N, C-alpha and C positions, 0 to 999 in steps of 0.2 A: 912309418907308413910307406916311405919311399922304397925300403928294402922289400916290403911285401909286394909292391908293384913290380919291382925287378924279379922277384920269384915267379910271379905270374907271367912276366915277359919271357923269362927263361924256359918256363914250361911250354908256353905257346910257341916259342921259336924252335924248341926241340920237336914238338908235335908237327909243326909246320914242315920242318926239314924232312921228317919221315914220309909225310903225306905227299910232298912235292917229289921226292925220289920215287915213291910208288907210282905216282902219275907219269913221271918221265918214262917209266918202263912200258907204258902203253904206246910209245912211239918208236919208230925205227931208230936203233942205236947209231948215233953220229951222222944220220942222213936227214932227219926230220928237224926243222927249226924248233918245233914244240918240245922236242926232246931236250934241246940245249936250254930253252927258257926254264922249264921245270927243274932240270938238273942244276942249273946255276942258282935258282931261287932256294932250292934244297941245300945246296952247299953253303951258301951264304947264311942261311938260317942256322946251319950247324955251327958256323963260326960265331955268330951272335950268341947262340945258345952256350957254346963253350966259354966264351968271354964272360958272360953273366954268371955261369956256374963257378968259374974260378973266383970271381968277386965274392959271390954268396958263401963260398966255403970259408972265407975270412970272417964274414959277418955272423954266420950261424954255426951251430955245432954240426959236424959232418954226420953224426949219428941220427940227426933229425932232418936235415935238409936233403941228403942224398936219397934216402927212401921216399921222402915226400914228393920230391921232384920226379923221380923215376915212376912212381905209381900214378901220380897225377897225369903225367905225360902218356902212360900206358892207357889210361881211361880215355883220354881225348883221342888217341889214335884208334882205339877199338870203336869209339863212336863215329869217327870219320870213315873207318872201314865199313861200318854198317850203313852210313847215310850216303857216302859218295861212291863206294866200290861194290856195293851190294854184297858184302861179305856176310857170313853167318857166324853165330856164336853158339857153341854147344852148350849144354847144361853145365858140364864141367867148367868151361871157360867162364860162364856167367857166375859160377860160385867162386871162382878165382878173383874175378873183378870185384864181386861183393866183398870178399875177404880183403882185397886191396883198399877198398873204401873204409872198412872197419879198421885196418892197420893205420890208415892216415889219421883217423879219428883218435886212435890210441897214441900215436906218435906225437901229435900236436898238443895233446892235453898233459 
């Protein structure tokens, strides 16, 4: 059970890193304090994500954990793009996300 919690934490940390780095881009590079706050949170989230990923590669088969974490992170990042950054998803991108969800179900079973 603990390892599955670590998988969820790794996915969350990776998604948070990407979201924070995207957010940091909304501020003036190296001049705005908010830039540094979001940039540092994003960087630290990547460090946490990487550390968890390295550990999880020892625990799970790489053929299962790598695609699972990548696709799950992508789904969270796309949702955050829609909710927080008002981005849009085309029909083709939506189909890709749906196929990603199907692939997760096939990989974990």
